[in-house]
N, C-alpha and C positions, 0 to 999 in steps of 0.2 A: 830827143823827141820834140821838145818845144821849138827848137831851131828849125826842124823839118816842117812843122806846122806853119811857122812864120814864113819860111821860104815858099811854101805852097801858096799862101795867101798873096804874097808879093808877086809871084809868078802868075797866079790867077788874075790879079789886077792888071798886070802889064799886058798879058796876052788875051784876056777876056774882052768881050765887046762892051758896048755902052750899058747894056742891061745888067751884066755882072758887076760893072763898076758902080752903077746906081745902087744895087742891092748891097754891095760891100760897104760903100760909104754910108748908106742909111743905117746899117746895123752898127757901124762904128760910132755914128752920131748917137744912136740909142744907148750904146754902152757908155759913152761919155756922159750922157744925161743922167744915167743911173749912178755914175760916180760923182755927181754934183758938179760937173764941168759943163754947165748949161750954155755958157757963152760960146765955147768951142763947138758944142753940139749944134747950136743954131747957125754958127758960121759954116759948118759942113752942110747943113740943110740948105742954106742959101747958095752954097757952091753947087750943090746938085741942081737946084732950081735954075741957076744961071747957065751952067755948062750943058746940062742935058734937057732942059725945058720941061721938067716935071716937078710937081710939088707933092712930097710925101711927108706928112707931119710926123715929127718924132714922138708925138703923143698917141699916135695910132698904134694898135697892137697887131703886128704882122708876124706870122709864123715864118721861120727861116726857109721853109720849103716852098714858099710862094715864088712863082716865076713871073718875071716881067719879060715878055717876048720882045717887045720894042718899047723902051722906056719913054719915048718921046710923048709929051703931052699928058702923062698920067697925073691925075689929081686924087690924092687920098687924104681925107680930112682928119681932124683932130681926134675924134673919139671912135673911129672906125675899127672894127675887129675883123681880121682876115685870118681864117684858120688854115690848116695845112693843105698842101697840094692844090692850091688855087692857081690858075693861070690867068694872067691879065695882059691884054694886048694894048696897043697904042691908043691914045686919046680917050681913055676911060676915066670917068669921074665917079668917085664914090664919096659921098659926103652928106652933110646935114641938110635938113629941109628948111629950117628957119634961122635967120641971122639973129644972134643974141639970146637964143633959147638953149644955152649950154647946160643948164641944170637938169633937164629932163631927158638927157641922152637922146638927142635927135639924130643919131648916126646909125648907119646900117651895120649888120653883122653878116659876113659872107662865110657860110659853112664850108666844110672840107670837100675837096674834089670838084669845085665849081669852075666854070670857064667864063670869063667876061671878054667878049669879042670886041673888036675895034669900035671905038666911038660910043659905046653904051654908057648910060647914065643910071646910077643907082642912088636915089635921093630919098632922104628921110629916115625915120626910125623903123626900119623894116628888117626882116630876117630873110636872107636868101638861103634856101635849104641846101642839103647835101646833093652833090652830083647834078647841079643845075647848069644849063648853058643859057647864057643871055646873048641873044643875037646882036649883030652889028647895028649900031645906032638906035637900039631899043632904049626906052625910058621907063625904068622900073620905079614905081612909087607905092607898091603894095607888096605884102609878103608873098614870097614865091615858094610853093610846095616842093618837097624833095623830088628828085628824079624827074625834072620837067624842063621844058624849053620856054624861054620868054622872048617874044618877038613883038615889034611894033611900037607905036607911040600913041597912047600909053600902052605898055606891054600887056599882051594877052598870054595866057599860060597854056601850054600843051603838055599833057602828061605823057611821058615816054615809057614809063613802067619798067625802067631798067633795074 
């Protein structure tokens, strides 16, 4: 059974697109970090950065069901929490608001079922609620209520009532 699982992952890596490769390499790096092989984990993180053009910190907490539609240009910072079934498109930045303020958790939390469209920025110690859509190129710097749509710079929220 274990051999089948390994074969599946190898086949998935070889046949999958860049998004699947980024996701697999990221979770491999996280697993290595948990096993105290930090240098190898950081090497894999840098490889993802160089080959695919995206930075996903191995210190971020990302659920395995998160989908990267196009992994190009994605930036996910150190303390970010991304819950299950979140979809992230290309050029999305999710990160802290202030440089050097690591102690007060200045990072966003993205709740389950949210969609972050191309080029949006989620900055600072905010919470993006469940089933939220953040429009392309929106800049979100305030908490977003559940079941809403965030659009514009700075983002304005439209309740969808879903």
